[in-house]
C-alpha positions, 0 to 999 in steps of 0.5 A: 613283676613278670616273675610274680605274674603266674602266681597272681594269675593262679591266686586270681583264678583260685579265688574266682573258682571258689567265688563262682562255686559259691554263687552256683551253690546259692543259685541251685538252692534258690531254684530248688526252693522255687521249684518246691513252692511252685510244685506244691498245690494250694 
């Protein structure tokens, strides 16, 4: 078990990084769209 711990940790960190990057990308797109809607005069 102990020999596999580093591999499990690396896999977990890699997955978390990919998932976090995906969420950040979605949040940035939402902010961009919201800013456009707010800035557009009506």
